[in-house]
Structure formats: C-alpha cells, structure tokens
C-alpha positions as CSV (number, residue, x, y, z in Angstrom):
1,M,175.9,73.6,231.9
2,Q,173.1,71.0,231.9
3,T,172.2,71.9,228.3
4,E,175.8,71.2,227.2
5,E,175.9,67.9,229.0
6,T,172.6,66.9,227.4
7,I,174.0,67.8,223.9
8,I,177.2,65.8,224.5
9,A,175.2,62.8,225.7
10,N,172.9,62.9,222.7
11,L,175.9,63.2,220.3
12,R,177.5,60.2,221.9
13,K,174.3,58.2,221.7
14,N,173.4,59.2,218.1
15,Y,176.9,59.2,216.6
16,P,178.8,56.5,218.6
17,N,181.5,55.8,216.0
18,C,182.0,59.3,214.6
19,L,184.7,61.9,215.1
20,L,183.1,64.9,216.6
21,I,184.9,68.2,216.9
22,I,183.6,70.4,219.7
23,I,184.9,73.9,220.2
24,S,184.1,75.6,223.5
25,H,185.6,78.2,225.8
26,R,183.9,76.5,228.8
27,L,186.2,73.7,229.9
28,A,183.9,72.1,232.3
29,I,182.2,70.0,229.6
30,F,185.5,68.5,228.6
31,S,185.7,66.1,231.5
32,Q,183.4,63.9,229.3
33,I,185.5,64.2,226.2
34,D,187.9,61.4,225.0
35,R,190.6,63.6,223.6
36,I,191.1,67.3,224.1
37,V,193.3,69.6,222.0
38,L,194.2,72.9,223.8
39,L,194.7,75.7,221.3
40,H,196.9,78.7,222.4
41,S,198.4,81.4,220.3
42,D,197.0,80.0,217.1
43,R,198.5,76.5,217.6
44,A,197.8,73.2,219.2
45,A,199.6,73.7,222.5
46,E,198.7,70.5,224.3
47,Y,196.5,67.5,224.0
48,G,195.2,64.6,226.2
49,T,192.3,63.7,228.4
50,H,190.8,66.1,230.9
51,R,192.6,64.2,233.7
52,Q,196.0,64.3,231.9
53,L,195.7,68.0,231.1
54,M,194.7,68.8,234.7
55,E,197.9,67.0,235.9
56,D,200.3,68.1,233.1
57,S,199.2,71.4,231.7
58,E,199.5,74.4,233.9
59,L,197.6,76.5,231.3
60,Y,194.6,74.1,231.1
61,A,194.4,73.6,234.9
62,T,194.6,77.4,235.5
63,I,191.8,78.1,233.0
64,Y,189.7,75.3,234.3
65,N,190.1,76.3,237.9
66,L,189.4,79.9,237.2
67,Q,186.2,79.0,235.4
68,Q,185.1,76.8,238.2
69,L,185.6,79.6,240.7
70,A,183.7,82.0,238.4
71,G,180.9,79.5,238.2
72,D,180.7,79.1,241.9
73,R,180.5,82.9,242.3
74,D,177.7,83.1,239.7
75,E,175.6,80.6,241.7
76,E,175.8,82.6,245.0
C-alpha cells in the first residue's frame, strides 16, 4: 500500500494540472483521488469522491470494507 501512495503523491507533484486515469482493484488508494468512476458490469455504475461513494454507493462501500477486512487479516 505504501508503494501505491508514493506513486499517487509523485504523480500529483509532477503532473499537477493533468487528468490522470488510474485503474485499480484496490480501493484503499482512492481516498486520495479527486473523482472516482466505479465500473460494474461493463459500465460506469457510479461516480463521486471516496466519501460520497462510501455514503451513497452500497456496492463501493461493501467492496471497500471487505478489502479493509482482508487487509487487516493479512497483517495478523
């Protein structure tokens, strides 16, 4: 996870005014992203900030929480 955070920080620093498209199955890094598009069944299902999606998208919140639990188990 630290590597992903470092990559995001470097992209923001080196390309401050560029549109960057980041594709990842690991949602934890998206808390730092300005706008998220959640793809589901080959279409854009939802979009918003991490906070908005956690509040308004059952799918996003479920996936995020499951990944957080899996990460906690991996650290034990």
